[in-house]
C-alpha positions as CSV (number, residue, x, y, z in Angstrom):
1,M,28.2,-1.1,-35.5
2,N,28.7,1.9,-37.7
3,P,32.2,2.0,-39.4
4,V,32.7,5.5,-38.7
5,P,34.0,5.3,-35.1
6,F,36.7,2.8,-36.4
7,V,37.8,5.1,-39.2
8,F,37.9,7.7,-36.6
9,A,40.0,5.7,-34.3
10,F,42.5,5.0,-37.1
11,F,42.7,8.5,-38.2
12,I,43.4,10.0,-34.8
13,I,46.0,7.3,-33.7
14,S,47.7,7.9,-37.3
15,F,47.6,11.6,-36.5
16,V,49.3,11.0,-33.1
17,Q,51.9,8.8,-34.7
18,G,52.7,11.4,-37.2
19,C,53.0,14.3,-34.8
20,T,54.9,12.6,-31.9
21,G,57.7,10.7,-33.7
22,S,59.1,7.5,-32.3
23,S,60.0,6.3,-28.8
24,S,62.5,3.6,-27.7
25,D,59.8,2.1,-25.5
26,A,58.0,-1.0,-26.9
27,V,54.2,-0.9,-27.1
28,D,53.8,-4.6,-26.0
29,D,55.8,-7.6,-25.1
30,L,56.0,-10.3,-27.8
31,S,55.4,-12.9,-25.1
32,F,51.8,-11.8,-24.7
33,S,52.1,-12.5,-21.0
34,R,50.1,-9.8,-19.5
35,V,46.6,-9.8,-18.1
36,Y,44.4,-6.7,-19.1
37,R,41.0,-5.3,-18.2
38,L,38.9,-4.9,-21.3
39,Q,35.0,-4.3,-21.2
40,G,35.2,-4.2,-17.5
41,T,36.3,-7.8,-17.4
42,Q,39.8,-9.6,-17.0
43,Y,41.2,-10.7,-20.4
44,D,44.2,-13.2,-20.6
45,A,46.3,-12.1,-23.6
46,V,48.1,-15.4,-23.8
47,A,45.0,-17.7,-24.0
48,G,42.9,-15.2,-25.6
49,T,40.0,-15.6,-23.3
50,Y,37.9,-13.5,-20.9
51,N,37.3,-14.6,-17.4
52,I,33.4,-14.2,-17.3
53,L,32.0,-15.2,-13.8
54,G,34.5,-18.0,-13.7
55,H,34.3,-19.0,-17.3
56,N,37.1,-18.7,-19.6
57,V,35.4,-17.6,-23.0
58,G,37.2,-16.7,-26.3
59,N,36.0,-14.6,-29.3
60,V,33.9,-12.4,-27.3
61,Y,32.5,-9.5,-29.2
62,Q,30.8,-7.7,-26.3
63,V,30.0,-8.3,-22.7
64,S,28.0,-6.6,-20.1
65,S,27.3,-7.5,-16.6
66,S,24.2,-7.0,-14.3
67,P,24.6,-4.1,-11.7
68,D,25.2,-6.7,-8.9
69,N,27.9,-8.5,-10.9
70,R,26.2,-11.9,-10.6
71,K,25.0,-12.3,-14.1
72,A,26.6,-11.4,-17.5
73,I,25.4,-11.3,-21.0
74,L,28.0,-11.6,-23.9
75,S,27.9,-11.9,-27.7
76,V,30.4,-14.6,-28.9
77,V,31.7,-15.2,-32.3
78,E,31.9,-18.8,-33.2
79,P,34.3,-19.2,-36.4
80,G,32.6,-18.4,-39.6
81,S,29.5,-17.0,-37.9
82,Q,28.1,-13.8,-36.7
83,P,27.9,-13.1,-32.9
84,D,25.4,-14.9,-31.0
85,I,24.0,-14.1,-27.4
86,F,25.0,-16.2,-24.3
87,I,24.2,-15.6,-20.7
88,A,26.3,-16.7,-17.7
89,S,25.5,-16.6,-14.0
90,I,27.6,-16.7,-11.0
91,D,25.1,-19.5,-9.7
92,S,25.6,-21.7,-12.8
93,D,28.3,-24.0,-14.0
94,S,27.7,-23.3,-17.6
95,I,27.0,-20.7,-20.2
96,S,23.6,-20.8,-21.9
97,R,23.0,-20.0,-25.5
98,V,20.3,-17.6,-26.3
99,T,20.5,-17.0,-30.1
100,S,21.8,-18.9,-33.1
101,N,21.3,-17.1,-36.5
102,E,23.1,-15.3,-39.1
103,S,22.3,-11.7,-37.9
104,I,24.6,-9.5,-35.8
105,E,23.5,-9.2,-32.2
106,F,25.1,-6.4,-30.3
107,D,24.8,-4.0,-27.1
108,P,23.6,-6.8,-25.1
109,T,22.4,-5.9,-21.6
110,I,21.1,-7.7,-18.5
111,N,19.5,-6.6,-15.1
112,N,19.8,-8.3,-11.6
113,N,16.7,-10.4,-12.3
114,G,18.1,-12.0,-15.4
115,N,15.9,-10.1,-17.9
116,Y,18.0,-9.3,-20.9
117,A,17.9,-7.3,-24.2
118,Y,19.9,-6.8,-27.2
119,A,19.9,-5.1,-30.5
120,L,20.1,-6.9,-33.9
121,H,21.4,-6.1,-37.4
122,E,19.8,-8.4,-40.1
123,N,20.3,-7.3,-43.6
124,S,21.7,-3.8,-43.0
125,V,23.8,-2.1,-40.3
126,T,21.9,1.2,-40.8
127,Q,19.0,-0.1,-39.0
128,S,18.2,-2.6,-36.2
129,S,15.6,-4.3,-34.1
130,V,15.4,-4.7,-30.3
131,F,14.8,-7.8,-28.5
132,L,13.7,-8.1,-24.7
133,D,13.8,-11.7,-23.2
134,G,14.0,-13.2,-26.6
135,D,10.7,-11.2,-28.0
136,L,10.8,-8.5,-30.5
137,V,9.9,-5.1,-29.1
138,D,7.5,-3.1,-31.0
139,L,9.4,0.1,-32.1
140,P,9.4,2.4,-35.2
141,S,11.9,1.6,-37.9
142,G,15.4,3.1,-37.3
143,L,18.7,2.4,-35.7
144,Y,18.7,1.4,-32.0
145,K,21.9,1.0,-30.1
146,N,23.6,1.6,-26.8
147,L,21.0,-0.4,-24.7
148,S,20.9,-0.4,-20.9
149,L,18.5,-2.5,-18.9
150,H,18.0,-1.8,-15.1
151,G,15.0,-3.1,-13.0
152,N,11.8,-2.7,-15.3
153,T,13.2,0.0,-17.4
154,L,15.1,-0.3,-20.8
155,V,16.9,2.7,-22.2
156,M,18.5,3.1,-25.6
157,H,19.4,5.4,-28.4
158,Y,17.2,5.8,-31.2
159,M,18.2,7.4,-34.7
160,R,15.3,8.2,-36.7
161,H,15.9,7.7,-40.4
162,N,13.5,10.3,-42.0
163,D,15.2,13.3,-40.4
164,E,18.4,11.7,-38.8
165,T,17.4,13.0,-35.3
166,S,18.5,11.4,-32.1
167,W,16.3,10.3,-29.4
168,L,16.5,8.6,-26.0
169,I,13.9,5.7,-25.6
170,V,12.8,4.9,-22.1
171,Y,10.9,1.6,-22.3
172,D,8.8,0.1,-19.4
173,V,9.3,-3.7,-19.4
174,E,6.2,-4.4,-17.5
175,S,3.7,-2.1,-19.3
176,K,5.3,-2.3,-22.7
177,T,5.1,1.4,-23.1
178,K,8.0,3.9,-24.1
179,S,8.9,7.6,-23.9
180,Q,10.7,9.1,-26.6
181,I,12.8,12.1,-25.5
182,P,15.0,14.2,-28.1
183,I,18.5,14.7,-27.5
184,D,21.1,16.9,-29.0
185,V,23.9,14.4,-28.9
186,V,24.6,11.3,-30.8
187,P,25.6,8.9,-28.0
188,D,28.4,6.5,-28.0
189,Y,27.6,5.4,-24.4
190,I,24.4,5.1,-22.4
191,S,24.2,3.4,-19.1
192,F,22.3,3.3,-15.8
193,H,24.2,5.3,-13.3
194,S,21.6,4.8,-10.6
195,H,18.2,3.3,-10.1
196,D,16.5,6.3,-11.5
197,S,19.3,8.0,-13.6
198,V,21.1,7.4,-16.9
199,I,24.5,8.8,-18.0
200,I,24.8,9.5,-21.7
201,Q,27.9,10.6,-23.6
202,G,28.3,11.7,-27.2
203,L,28.8,14.3,-29.8
204,N,26.7,17.4,-29.4
205,T,25.0,18.1,-32.8
206,V,25.1,21.8,-32.1
207,N,28.7,22.7,-31.1
208,Y,30.2,19.3,-32.3
209,R,32.0,18.8,-28.9
210,N,31.7,15.9,-26.5
211,E,29.1,16.2,-24.0
212,I,28.2,14.1,-20.9
213,L,24.6,14.2,-19.6
214,L,22.9,12.8,-16.5
215,Y,19.2,12.1,-17.1
216,N,16.8,11.8,-14.2
217,I,14.1,9.5,-15.4
218,D,11.5,10.5,-12.7
219,S,11.8,14.3,-13.2
220,N,12.6,14.1,-17.1
221,V,15.6,16.6,-16.4
222,F,19.0,16.5,-18.1
223,S,22.1,18.1,-16.4
224,S,25.6,18.5,-18.0
225,I,28.6,16.9,-16.3
226,G,32.3,18.0,-16.6
227,G,34.1,20.7,-18.6
228,D,33.3,24.3,-19.1
229,G,32.9,23.9,-22.8
230,V,35.4,26.5,-23.7
231,G,38.8,25.8,-22.0
232,E,38.5,22.1,-21.6
233,T,36.6,18.9,-23.1
234,C,36.0,15.9,-20.8
235,F,35.4,12.4,-21.4
236,L,33.9,9.6,-19.2
237,G,36.5,7.3,-17.6
238,E,35.5,3.7,-16.7
239,H,32.1,4.0,-15.5
240,K,30.2,1.7,-13.0
241,F,26.7,1.5,-11.8
242,G,26.4,3.4,-8.4
243,G,29.9,4.7,-8.7
244,S,31.3,8.2,-8.9
245,V,31.7,9.7,-12.3
246,E,35.3,9.6,-13.4
247,L,36.4,12.1,-15.9
248,E,39.4,12.5,-18.3
249,C,39.7,16.2,-19.2
250,F,41.9,18.0,-21.6
251,K,42.8,21.5,-22.3
252,E,42.3,22.9,-25.8
253,D,46.0,22.8,-26.5
254,Q,46.4,19.1,-25.4
255,I,45.6,17.8,-29.0
256,Q,47.9,14.9,-29.1
257,E,47.0,13.6,-25.7
258,R,43.2,14.0,-26.4
259,L,43.5,12.2,-29.6
260,L,45.5,9.3,-28.3
261,F,43.1,8.9,-25.4
262,L,40.1,8.8,-27.8
263,G,41.8,6.3,-30.1
264,V,42.7,3.9,-27.3
265,R,39.2,4.3,-25.8
266,D,37.5,3.4,-28.9
267,L,39.7,0.4,-29.5
268,K,39.1,-0.9,-25.9
269,K,35.2,-0.1,-26.2
270,N,34.3,-1.5,-29.5
271,D,35.2,-5.2,-30.1
272,P,38.6,-4.7,-28.2
273,T,40.0,-8.2,-29.2
274,V,38.6,-7.9,-32.8
275,A,36.3,-11.0,-32.5
276,L,34.5,-10.0,-35.7
277,A,37.7,-11.1,-37.7
278,C,36.7,-14.8,-36.9
279,S,33.1,-14.3,-38.3
280,N,32.2,-14.0,-42.0
281,N,31.9,-11.0,-44.2
282,Y,28.5,-11.5,-45.5
283,L,27.4,-8.4,-44.1
284,G,30.7,-6.5,-44.8
285,R,31.9,-6.2,-41.2
286,Q,35.3,-7.7,-42.0
287,S,35.8,-5.3,-44.8
288,W,34.4,-2.2,-43.3
289,N,34.9,-2.8,-39.5
290,V,37.6,-5.2,-38.9
291,S,40.1,-3.7,-41.5
292,Y,40.0,-0.3,-39.9
293,R,40.4,-1.6,-36.4
294,L,43.4,-3.5,-37.5
295,E,44.8,-0.3,-39.1
296,G,44.2,1.5,-35.9
297,L,46.0,-1.1,-33.8
298,I,49.0,-1.3,-36.2
299,S,49.2,2.6,-36.3
300,L,49.3,2.5,-32.5
301,Y,52.0,-0.2,-32.5
302,A,54.1,2.0,-35.0
303,S,53.6,5.0,-32.7
304,N,55.5,3.3,-29.9
305,H,53.2,4.8,-27.2
306,I,52.9,2.7,-24.2
307,V,49.3,1.8,-23.6
308,D,47.4,-0.9,-21.4
309,Y,46.3,-2.9,-24.4
310,P,47.5,-6.3,-25.9
311,V,48.3,-4.7,-29.2
312,Q,50.5,-7.4,-30.7
313,S,48.5,-10.5,-29.5
314,V,45.1,-9.0,-30.7
315,V,46.6,-8.4,-34.2
316,Q,48.1,-11.8,-34.4
317,S,44.8,-13.6,-33.2
318,A,42.8,-11.4,-35.6
319,A,45.1,-12.2,-38.6
320,E,44.9,-15.9,-37.9
321,C,41.1,-15.7,-37.9
322,L,41.0,-13.7,-41.0
323,V,43.4,-16.2,-42.8
324,S,41.5,-19.2,-41.7
325,E,38.0,-17.9,-42.6
326,A,39.2,-16.7,-46.1
327,S,37.7,-18.6,-49.0
328,L,40.0,-20.3,-51.5
329,D,37.2,-21.5,-53.8
330,I,37.5,-21.2,-57.5
331,D,34.8,-18.6,-57.7
332,F,35.6,-16.7,-54.4
333,V,39.1,-15.9,-53.2
334,G,39.1,-13.8,-50.1
335,W,36.1,-12.8,-48.0
336,P,32.9,-12.6,-50.1
337,T,30.0,-10.5,-49.0
338,R,26.2,-11.0,-49.6
339,K,24.6,-7.7,-48.6
340,Y,25.9,-5.8,-51.9
341,S,24.5,-8.6,-54.3
342,I,21.2,-7.8,-56.2
343,S,19.3,-10.3,-54.0
344,G,21.2,-9.6,-50.9
345,S,21.8,-13.2,-50.3
346,D,24.2,-14.2,-53.3
347,K,27.8,-14.1,-52.6
348,L,30.0,-11.6,-54.2
349,N,33.8,-11.4,-54.5
350,L,34.4,-7.8,-55.1
351,L,38.0,-6.3,-55.3
352,V,37.3,-3.6,-52.8
353,D,35.9,-5.8,-50.2
354,G,38.8,-8.4,-50.2
355,G,41.4,-5.5,-50.8
356,R,40.1,-3.8,-47.8
357,V,40.9,-6.7,-45.6
358,M,44.2,-7.4,-47.2
359,Y,45.6,-4.1,-46.5
360,P,46.0,-4.2,-42.9
361,L,47.1,-7.9,-43.0
362,L,49.9,-6.9,-45.3
363,L,50.7,-3.9,-43.0
364,A,51.0,-6.4,-40.1
365,V,53.4,-8.5,-42.3
366,N,55.7,-5.5,-43.0
367,Q,55.6,-4.4,-39.3
368,D,56.6,-7.9,-38.2
369,L,53.5,-8.2,-36.1
370,L,52.9,-11.8,-37.1
371,S,54.3,-15.3,-36.6
372,E,56.3,-16.7,-39.4
373,V,53.4,-19.1,-40.3
374,T,50.7,-16.6,-40.4
375,R,53.0,-14.2,-42.3
376,E,53.6,-16.7,-45.1
377,K,49.8,-17.5,-45.3
378,V,48.8,-13.9,-45.6
379,I,51.5,-13.5,-48.4
380,S,50.2,-16.6,-50.3
381,L,46.6,-15.4,-49.8
382,A,47.5,-11.9,-51.4
383,E,49.0,-13.4,-54.4
384,D,46.1,-15.7,-55.0
385,F,43.8,-12.6,-54.5
386,Y,45.9,-10.7,-57.1
387,D,45.8,-13.6,-59.4
388,F,42.0,-14.1,-59.0
389,H,41.2,-10.6,-60.3
390,E,43.8,-10.3,-63.0
391,S,41.3,-11.3,-65.7
392,D,39.4,-8.2,-64.6
393,Y,42.1,-5.7,-65.2
394,N,42.4,-3.9,-68.7
395,A,46.1,-3.1,-69.0
396,V,45.3,-0.6,-71.8
397,T,43.1,1.7,-70.0
398,K,44.6,0.8,-66.6
399,N,41.3,0.0,-65.1
400,Y,39.9,-2.9,-63.0
401,H,36.3,-4.0,-63.9
402,F,33.7,-5.8,-61.9
403,K,33.8,-9.3,-63.1
404,K,31.1,-9.7,-65.7
405,G,28.0,-11.8,-65.0
406,I,28.2,-11.7,-61.1
407,P,25.0,-10.8,-59.3
408,F,25.8,-7.1,-58.8
409,W,24.3,-4.2,-60.7
410,A,27.5,-2.9,-62.1
411,D,28.9,-6.1,-63.4
412,G,31.3,-5.9,-66.1
413,L,31.8,-2.1,-65.5
414,W,34.7,-0.1,-64.5
415,L,35.4,0.1,-60.7
416,P,35.2,3.5,-59.1
417,F,38.6,5.1,-58.3
418,N,38.1,4.7,-54.6
419,M,37.8,0.9,-55.0
420,Q,40.8,0.4,-57.2
421,N,42.9,2.8,-55.2
422,S,42.2,1.1,-52.1
423,F,43.5,-2.2,-53.7
424,G,46.5,-0.1,-54.7
425,L,47.5,0.2,-51.1
426,S,47.5,-3.6,-50.8
427,L,49.7,-3.8,-53.9
428,I,52.3,-1.5,-52.3
429,E,52.5,-3.7,-49.1
430,L,52.6,-6.8,-51.1
431,Y,55.6,-5.4,-53.0
432,Y,57.4,-4.4,-49.8
433,A,56.6,-8.1,-48.6
434,T,57.8,-9.9,-51.7
435,N,60.0,-7.6,-53.6
436,N,58.2,-8.8,-56.8
437,E,58.3,-5.9,-59.3
438,K,54.8,-6.9,-60.8
439,Y,53.0,-5.5,-57.8
440,K,55.0,-2.2,-57.9
441,R,54.2,-1.8,-61.6
442,R,50.5,-2.4,-61.1
443,A,50.3,0.2,-58.2
444,L,52.1,2.7,-60.4
445,E,49.7,2.1,-63.2
446,L,46.8,2.6,-61.1
447,A,48.3,5.7,-59.6
448,D,49.0,7.0,-63.1
449,K,45.4,6.4,-64.2
450,F,44.0,8.2,-61.1
451,Y,46.4,11.1,-61.8
452,S,45.5,11.3,-65.6
453,E,41.8,12.2,-64.7
454,W,42.4,14.9,-62.3
455,V,40.7,18.2,-63.3
456,H,43.0,21.1,-62.4
457,L,41.1,24.2,-61.9
458,G,42.6,27.7,-62.2
459,D,42.4,28.6,-58.6
460,S,44.7,25.8,-57.5
461,R,42.1,23.4,-56.7
462,T,42.2,19.9,-58.0
463,L,39.1,17.7,-58.6
464,W,38.5,14.1,-59.5
465,R,35.4,12.1,-60.3
466,Y,34.2,9.0,-58.5
467,W,34.1,6.8,-61.6
468,P,36.6,6.9,-64.5
469,Q,35.6,9.0,-67.5
470,D,34.6,6.0,-69.5
471,F,31.6,5.4,-67.2
472,Y,30.3,8.9,-67.6
473,N,30.9,8.7,-71.5
474,G,28.1,5.9,-71.4
475,W,28.0,2.4,-72.9
476,S,25.7,0.4,-75.2
477,A,24.3,-3.1,-75.1
478,A,26.1,-3.8,-78.4
479,E,29.4,-3.4,-76.5
480,G,28.4,-6.4,-74.4
481,L,30.1,-4.9,-71.2
482,S,27.5,-5.8,-68.6
483,V,24.7,-8.3,-68.0
484,N,22.8,-6.4,-65.4
485,S,23.4,-2.8,-66.6
486,P,23.7,-3.6,-70.4
487,S,23.5,0.1,-71.2
488,G,24.2,3.4,-69.6
489,L,23.4,7.0,-70.8
490,S,26.1,9.4,-71.2
491,L,26.9,11.4,-68.2
492,I,29.7,13.5,-69.7
493,H,28.2,16.8,-68.3
494,I,29.1,15.7,-64.9
């Protein structure tokens, strides 16, 4: 759930696009007629559904099957809600609901006996809880992910907050006891390979290379798999319990091939059909997860690489969800969040959160990836979003401000440069989509303001600060700028 993998996927696909040029081959077919294999399951790109043990299910965020493939556990996004857990069985005609709440359940896993586990983000995606058969597992505070359950053993990755170290947790379901083993990798994949062994893949924190480990639970021994660590780097292919370990290996000079593989792998592994687009933005997932995923998909489309992935249909369905879930309320236009408010529960309509979603939508418009109906809805929504924040723009100083009086610590104050510059990207695409000069003028004003505060050093380096200079100059209560931060000390020395 961390946004870093999605930013990474977007970056590396953009890099490949820039390095390889274009091709006459199309990435995908506009008819969306193909059937794909995603998350180890058949996906119908026309219907937008997975076939899970005979059940056709849409908006699937994640799905995992038992080793015998007779049971499956899945997280499903119902429109406007966060993912909830469901369980399917080959012996049942229906899918049973397990959870219904406003939290984000993720990394679900199930064994042959029907025992199940999942992790849960409640108010923050930097920490999580673990549930086993519906009961909270007693674990130290931290971030838990990459769960895998087999027999009476549950394994997972634990990121300890106080020192940012990584651990493999081995939890005994019957005795409710755990072992905690330090590991030198930050895993992106953990799964049982056999009855007594677990395969782990992740970034080695010492040499910053991908590493694949096989851990024997009984002997407490790790062994490395694939690659000599010097001449090539290997990654897991599709992994199945009890099967052979399939590797994709690349020589050091195969940079473009490796980056494309990693980008597509990430897109297929983490919410491959962008189901979170259909949820809400209360925990910021549409702003800081879905938006980057869409950028990655659009960059992949623009690169003209042929991949086994329904790029266009996923972008279209995600755009439809984002538009349908956008708020058009007089006080909230776009995709309001809650987690960033003072209370953590009040709605906020920050420019950066909505602008972050708007940018890939407008990219999709200008890449002709959307139907005409969806295209018109996106443009209309973007224009409404611009108008909603117009009263927060100071044309003299060329700054956007947080709306005064909202439940945010910096209400009324200047937006940091990264926030208003992010919206500037949306303005560029909105200009291309409409040819309306006012969006071009505003984008240029924001660029001029940003450039005017660059600090040019004598050694050819250029620096800029996070906030505009006015913020560092300080402000007094007499100026009436902010309700929640009525005054601020001068930080001009920064």
